[in-house]
VOBAFI-375938 format. One line per 10 residues: number of its first residue (from 1); their letters; for each residue z, y, x of C-alpha. Coordinates in steps of 0.1 Angstrom, whole numbers, plus 5000, padded with zeros to 4 digits. Example, Ala and Ser with C-alpha at 12.3 -4.5 7.8 and 13.67 -1.06 7.14 Angstrom:
REM VOBAFI-375938
1	AS	5078,4955,5123  5071,4989,5137
REM end
This chain:
REM VOBAFI-375938
1	MNDRYDPGYG	8609,5307,8597  8618,5288,8628  8593,5260,8630  8608,5245,8660  8634,5218,8661  8659,5215,8689  8679,5183,8687  8703,5196,8714  8696,5172,8741  8669,5166,8766
11	EDQYELVGYD	8640,5188,8775  8618,5178,8746  8613,5202,8718  8598,5194,8683  8577,5214,8659  8574,5209,8621  8540,5196,8613  8543,5189,8576  8557,5164,8551  8549,5128,8545
21	EYGQPVYRQV	8541,5112,8511  8578,5107,8505  8586,5144,8510  8602,5139,8545  8595,5165,8572  8572,5154,8600  8577,5168,8635  8557,5167,8668  8569,5169,8703  8562,5201,8723
31	RPQQHQQQPY	8568,5202,8760  8574,5234,8779  8544,5249,8796  8552,5243,8833  8518,5231,8842  8486,5237,8825  8472,5203,8815  8440,5194,8800  8449,5184,8765  8430,5157,8748
41	DPYTQQGQPG	8406,5172,8723  8385,5147,8704  8362,5174,8692  8357,5187,8727  8350,5153,8740  8325,5147,8713  8310,5182,8714  8307,5196,8749  8324,5175,8775  8339,5193,8803
51	QQHQQGYGYD	8348,5223,8782  8385,5232,8787  8407,5246,8760  8440,5261,8764  8465,5251,8737  8496,5269,8729  8523,5265,8703  8502,5278,8675  8473,5255,8682  8451,5249,8652
61	PYAQQGQQFQ	8431,5217,8655  8406,5232,8630  8401,5265,8650  8373,5248,8670  8348,5250,8641  8320,5264,8662  8292,5246,8678  8312,5214,8683  8309,5205,8645  8274,5217,8643
71	QQSPPAYDYG	8263,5190,8667  8284,5162,8654  8307,5157,8624  8343,5149,8631  8355,5114,8629  8369,5101,8597  8406,5095,8596  8422,5067,8576  8451,5084,8557  8460,5052,8540
81	SYDPYGTAPH	8473,5038,8573  8495,5068,8580  8529,5057,8592  8555,5085,8597  8579,5062,8615  8555,5048,8640  8561,5012,8631  8524,5002,8629  8508,4989,8661  8484,5013,8680
91	QGGPAQGTPH	8448,5003,8673  8429,5029,8694  8419,5065,8692  8419,5089,8663  8386,5075,8649  8404,5043,8641  8433,5061,8623  8459,5063,8650  8494,5063,8633  8516,5093,8639
101	DPYGQATAAG	8548,5087,8659  8573,5116,8653  8595,5105,8682  8568,5105,8708  8572,5068,8718  8540,5052,8728  8530,5021,8709  8504,5008,8734  8517,4978,8753  8523,4985,8790
111	ATGRQPRVAE	8519,5023,8788  8540,5041,8813  8543,5075,8830  8534,5108,8815  8498,5102,8807  8505,5082,8775  8528,5110,8764  8499,5135,8769  8476,5113,8750  8501,5109,8723
121	QTAQQTARIP	8507,5147,8721  8470,5152,8719  8468,5127,8690  8496,5145,8672  8479,5178,8676  8447,5165,8661  8463,5146,8632  8459,5161,8598  8487,5168,8574  8483,5153,8539
131	QQAGPAHDRE	8493,5185,8522  8467,5206,8541  8431,5210,8531  8405,5198,8555  8379,5221,8572  8355,5239,8550  8325,5221,8563  8342,5188,8554  8341,5198,8517  8307,5214,8517
141	DPAEPQRDYH	8287,5189,8536  8270,5165,8511  8260,5142,8539  8296,5134,8548  8306,5099,8537  8330,5097,8507  8366,5092,8517  8387,5065,8502  8413,5082,8482  8443,5065,8466
151	TEQFAFVEEP	8460,5071,8433  8492,5083,8449  8474,5112,8466  8467,5129,8432  8489,5145,8407  8477,5146,8370  8487,5174,8346  8485,5169,8308  8468,5196,8291  8483,5204,8256
161	DANSEDVIDW	8460,5196,8227  8460,5221,8198  8455,5192,8174  8484,5171,8187  8510,5188,8165  8489,5182,8134  8484,5145,8143  8522,5142,8148  8529,5159,8115  8504,5136,8097
171	LKFTENRTER	8520,5105,8113  8554,5117,8102  8542,5124,8067  8525,5090,8065  8556,5072,8078  8579,5091,8054  8557,5084,8025  8556,5047,8033  8594,5046,8037  8598,5063,8003
181	REEARRRARS	8576,5037,7987  8595,5009,8002  8628,5025,7992  8615,5029,7956  8605,4992,7956  8639,4982,7969  8656,5002,7942  8634,4988,7915  8642,4952,7926  8679,4961,7927
191	RIVALAVVFA	8677,4974,7892  8659,4943,7879  8684,4920,7896  8713,4940,7881  8698,4939,7847  8692,4902,7849  8728,4896,7860  8741,4918,7831  8719,4900,7806  8731,4866,7819
201	LVAAGGVGYL	8767,4876,7817  8763,4890,7781  8744,4858,7770  8771,4836,7786  8798,4856,7770  8782,4854,7736  8776,4817,7738  8812,4812,7749  8825,4833,7720  8804,4813,7695
211	WYAGKLPGLS	8816,4781,7710  8852,4792,7709  8849,4804,7673  8831,4772,7663  8800,4791,7652  8775,4778,7677  8745,4762,7659  8746,4725,7662  8783,4724,7672  8800,4739,7641
221	SDDSKAGTAT	8814,4718,7614  8787,4730,7589  8758,4721,7612  8771,4687,7623  8748,4657,7616  8756,4624,7602  8759,4610,7637  8790,4631,7643  8808,4618,7612  8832,4599,7633
231	AAGAQKRDVV	8842,4629,7654  8846,4649,7621  8868,4623,7606  8890,4624,7637  8898,4661,7633  8932,4672,7621  8931,4687,7586  8956,4698,7560  8944,4695,7524  8961,4709,7492
241	VVHLHETKGG	8946,4706,7457  8950,4736,7434  8947,4733,7396  8944,4766,7377  8956,4760,7341  8945,4785,7314  8975,4790,7291  8952,4807,7265  8922,4787,7253  8929,4757,7275
251	GTSTALLVDN	8907,4746,7304  8913,4739,7340  8896,4748,7373  8902,4728,7405  8897,4736,7442  8907,4720,7475  8922,4742,7502  8914,4728,7537  8929,4740,7570  8911,4724,7599
261	ATTKRGTTVL	8935,4727,7629  8908,4713,7653  8880,4738,7646  8903,4766,7636  8884,4771,7603  8894,4770,7567  8874,4760,7536  8878,4763,7498  8860,4734,7482  8853,4739,7445
271	LPNSLTLTSD	8853,4708,7424  8833,4708,7391  8851,4694,7361  8822,4669,7355  8831,4650,7387  8834,4614,7378  8867,4597,7388  8881,4562,7386  8916,4557,7371  8942,4533,7384
281	DGTTTTLAKS	8932,4508,7357  8895,4509,7368  8883,4530,7339  8859,4559,7345  8869,4594,7336  8861,4630,7346  8881,4655,7366  8889,4677,7337  8901,4647,7316  8921,4633,7345
291	VEDDGSDGTR	8939,4666,7350  8948,4667,7313  8957,4630,7308  8968,4616,7342  8986,4646,7356  8988,4658,7392  8997,4625,7408  8970,4604,7391  8943,4631,7397  8953,4634,7434
301	DALDRVLGTD	8950,4597,7439  8916,4595,7421  8902,4624,7442  8913,4605,7474  8894,4574,7462  8862,4593,7454  8862,4618,7484  8878,4595,7510  8902,4622,7520  8940,4625,7522
311	IEGTWRLDTP	8954,4652,7499  8989,4662,7510  9001,4680,7478  8992,4695,7445  8997,4732,7436  8996,4738,7398  8989,4774,7393  8991,4786,7357  8973,4819,7349  9006,4839,7345
321	YLQNLVDLVG	9016,4829,7380  8982,4838,7394  8986,4873,7378  9020,4877,7394  9008,4864,7428  8980,4890,7429  9004,4918,7421  9028,4906,7448  9002,4907,7475  8991,4942,7464
331	NIDVDTDADV	8959,4936,7445  8927,4921,7459  8892,4932,7467  8863,4911,7453  8825,4915,7450  8822,4909,7412  8790,4895,7397  8796,4903,7360  8812,4927,7337  8843,4911,7322
341	PDPGAKKKGE	8855,4923,7288  8892,4929,7281  8906,4898,7263  8931,4921,7246  8905,4945,7233  8907,4951,7195  8873,4965,7191  8839,4954,7204  8820,4978,7227  8851,4989,7246
351	APLVNKGQDQ	8849,4994,7284  8850,4962,7303  8882,4952,7321  8863,4943,7353  8831,4961,7363  8803,4945,7382  8799,4957,7418  8810,4953,7454  8845,4958,7467  8861,4960,7433
361	TLSGKMAVAY	8899,4962,7434  8915,4938,7410  8950,4938,7397  8968,4907,7386  8955,4909,7350  8920,4917,7361  8920,4889,7386  8930,4864,7359  8903,4877,7335  8876,4874,7362
371	ATYRAPGEAQ	8887,4840,7375  8885,4824,7340  8855,4843,7327  8825,4823,7316  8796,4842,7299  8778,4827,7269  8752,4801,7281  8766,4799,7317  8774,4766,7334  8809,4758,7343
381	NAQLERFGQV	8800,4762,7380  8796,4800,7375  8832,4803,7363  8843,4780,7391  8828,4802,7418  8846,4833,7404  8878,4814,7407  8870,4807,7443  8864,4844,7449  8898,4852,7436
391	MQGVLRKMSS	8915,4826,7458  8896,4840,7488  8909,4875,7480  8945,4862,7477  8943,4845,7511  8931,4877,7528  8960,4897,7513  8987,4870,7518  9010,4875,7548  9002,4855,7580
401	DPQAATTTIQ	9039,4851,7587  9051,4818,7574  9086,4832,7565  9071,4861,7546  9045,4838,7528  9073,4815,7518  9093,4844,7504  9063,4853,7483  9060,4818,7469  9097,4817,7461
411	TLAQILDPSL	9095,4851,7443  9070,4835,7418  9099,4814,7405  9074,4786,7399  9083,4750,7395  9062,4732,7421  9050,4696,7422  9075,4673,7440  9048,4665,7465  9048,4701,7478
421	TDKDLGTFLA	9079,4723,7486  9079,4761,7486  9084,4762,7524  9055,4738,7530  9032,4757,7506  9042,4791,7522  9035,4778,7557  9002,4763,7547  8990,4795,7530  9001,4817,7560
431	GLSDLAKGGD	8979,4796,7582  8949,4800,7559  8956,4837,7556  8954,4841,7593  8920,4824,7594  8908,4844,7563  8916,4877,7579  8894,4867,7609  8865,4857,7586  8870,4820,7593
441	VRTDLLPVQN	8875,4808,7557  8845,4801,7536  8839,4787,7501  8817,4756,7493  8808,4741,7460  8809,4703,7459  8774,4692,7447  8777,4669,7416  8747,4652,7398  8742,4654,7361
451	DGTLSAQASA	8759,4621,7356  8790,4633,7375  8784,4612,7406  8780,4623,7442  8748,4620,7460  8752,4607,7496  8727,4632,7509  8738,4662,7488  8775,4658,7495  8773,4648,7532
461	GVVKNVLGGT	8778,4683,7544  8810,4689,7524  8825,4654,7521  8819,4643,7556  8820,4675,7577  8846,4695,7557  8868,4669,7542  8862,4642,7569  8858,4615,7542  8831,4594,7526
471	AKSPDKDAAV	8818,4597,7491  8826,4568,7469  8814,4575,7434  8822,4549,7407  8794,4526,7396  8773,4540,7369  8778,4508,7349  8816,4516,7348  8810,4544,7323  8789,4547,7292
481	SVSVQNATGV	8758,4568,7299  8747,4591,7272  8714,4610,7271  8713,4642,7251  8683,4660,7237  8688,4695,7223  8670,4701,7189  8693,4727,7175  8673,4757,7187  8703,4771,7207
491	KDNTEKARVV	8700,4766,7244  8737,4768,7252  8745,4738,7230  8732,4714,7258  8758,4726,7282  8786,4726,7256  8777,4690,7247  8777,4680,7283  8812,4694,7289  8826,4676,7259
501	LLNGGFTFLE	8810,4643,7268  8822,4645,7304  8857,4654,7294  8855,4624,7271  8848,4601,7300  8811,4595,7294  8782,4599,7318  8759,4627,7308  8721,4625,7311  8700,4655,7300
511	RGTGTARATS	8667,4649,7282  8657,4685,7277  8649,4702,7244  8629,4691,7213  8616,4703,7181  8643,4718,7159  8656,4694,7133  8683,4697,7106  8704,4666,7113  8717,4650,7144
521	EVVYADAADK	8712,4613,7154  8732,4589,7177  8712,4557,7186  8722,4525,7204  8699,4496,7214  8724,4468,7220  8749,4456,7195  8776,4457,7222  8771,4494,7224  8776,4501,7187
531	ANAAEVAKTL	8813,4509,7192  8804,4532,7222  8778,4550,7200  8805,4556,7173  8828,4570,7200  8801,4593,7212  8795,4606,7177  8832,4612,7172  8835,4630,7205  8806,4654,7196
541	GLPAGSVTKG	8820,4660,7161  8791,4643,7144  8794,4623,7111  8797,4585,7113  8765,4582,7094  8745,4597,7122  8750,4564,7142  8720,4541,7140  8703,4513,7159  8670,4520,7177
551	RVSASADVSV	8653,4525,7210  8670,4543,7238  8659,4554,7273  8661,4528,7300  8688,4547,7320  8711,4553,7291  8734,4532,7269  8734,4557,7240  8709,4584,7230  8718,4616,7211
561	VLGQDYEPSS	8696,4641,7194  8715,4672,7185  8704,4688,7152  8713,4721,7135  8743,4704,7119  8759,4702,7154  8789,4726,7157  8802,4728,7192  8835,4742,7181  8843,4710,7163
571	G	8839,4691,7195
REM end
C-alpha cells in the first residue's frame, strides 16, 4: 500500500496517519530529508534532554518505550478536543491536547518561518490515532489516571439471548389470544343486536297485522268499551234480517247478517224468539209472534226500535229453499254437536241422518234437519245456534264474486221481499262470503233475559259494538208478566210453557219446580187482572175453572202452577 499522498503541487508530501471519528482519512505533512533536524520529541524532552533521535518516514512515536517511560509517564492527551480540520485555536503543547492540523498551517498567532512548521510536524508525529491502541504500559499501569471516554468512542454489540425467541412467542400467543377473545365478544354483541332487531321487526309486523285485521286487543269491535260507542255507531254497516220458516211443524228462527265495511268484519247475530218487541200500536209482543202476525215489515220495524239499528232488508228463507241453497253451493262442512234423526224414518232406531262430530259434510237435506233440530228438553237457543252454524257454512261456500252470487240467488227461484232485490242480496252475500273465507265472520247470540227484555250490561257488547245501536226494551208494565212454577214432575214442561207464553205476548218469569200435584192453577191478585188470568189459562190450554183469585209474587201480574193435567201439545 502506498501510504504517501502527493497532491501534485509543491514540495510538501503527505502521509496517511489514520481516520477521524467521521471515517475521513487524516494525513500529515512529510518534508524531504535535505537536512537533519532535531525533531521535537516530547518523550525525549521529558526523559533525557539532549538525546537526539533520528526520525524517518516509518517513525513510531511509541517506539521509544525504554527508559524514557520508566522515569516519567507520558502526558495525557485530550481526545475530546481533537479537530481534524484544524479549526480550533492552538492552546499549547501536546500536554494540553494540541489539535491536529492536516494541512500543516500553524494556528499560533504571529508564527513565521520554518520553525513553527517543524514544531507542527513534531506534534503531528506524536499525536495518537483514535483507532490505534495506546502503549502497553498505558493499559497496564494502575497508577495512571483514568481517561475521560465519551460514548461515541465505543461500539456496543447485542448478544443474542436464547430465551428471547420464547419470550417473543409467548407475547405473540398472548396477543393472539386476547384478540380472539375480543373478536368473540364482538361477534356475540353483533348476534345479540341482530336478534334484537329481528325480534323487534317480527313484533312490529305482528302488531301491524293484528291492527290491520282488527284483532288487536282493545281496538277490535268485540273488545271496545262503552266509551267508544260513538265511534262504533259511526261505522258503516249493512244489516239484513233472515227468517227461517219451517214448512213442516211450524216455527221460525231469526238472525241478523251484519257486514261492517269499516272494520272489515262480519257477524251473524242470533235473535231468540223470546225477545220482547213493541208493535206499532204500542202493544207488547215477542219476536216469534211478530214474525207470524206482523210479517216482515212489521217485525223489521220492531227490531229497529228495540235494537236501535237500521235493517236494510228482510230475507225470508223457507226450509225447501235452504235445502236447495246448500246443494247449489256444493254441500257445507259443520262441526255438529248432536246426532240428528232422519225425519222421514219409518222405524225407530235407524241410523241418524246427521252424525255428531267435527267437519261433518252436510247435504241440503241434512243441513235443514240439523238447522231445525231441537232435542227433547233443550232450550230454543240450542236450535238457534245450530241454525247459525248452517248459515256460517253457507257463507264459506258461497261465491265471493257478486255476479256469481247473484246467479245463485236467482237460481233459487224464490220470491223475495220487496225491500231486497236478488242483485242486492247476491252482492251482500258475496261480501260476507269473502270475509268468511278469511275467518273474519263470527256468530254471536243476543243475550235475552227470562222476561224477554235486554239487559244494558249483557247486550252492550252485541247491540252497541256489533250493531252500533242502543237497547230499548219495552217497559215491563206494557206486557202482562206471568210467573210459572212446574209441578208436573216433567222438567221440560217449564220450557214449553215459556215458549207458549212468550209467543202469546206475555212476559215469562220462572219460579222453579214444586211438589207434584194433579191439577193446575192460575191465580190473580187484582180484579183488573182477572181477564189477563183467563187469557193465560187459555194460552196454556188449561180449563177456565183453574183461574182463581189469590196471592201472587210481587213481580208478576199472574201466577201459574202447572199440574199433571197440563198437556203441552194442547198449547
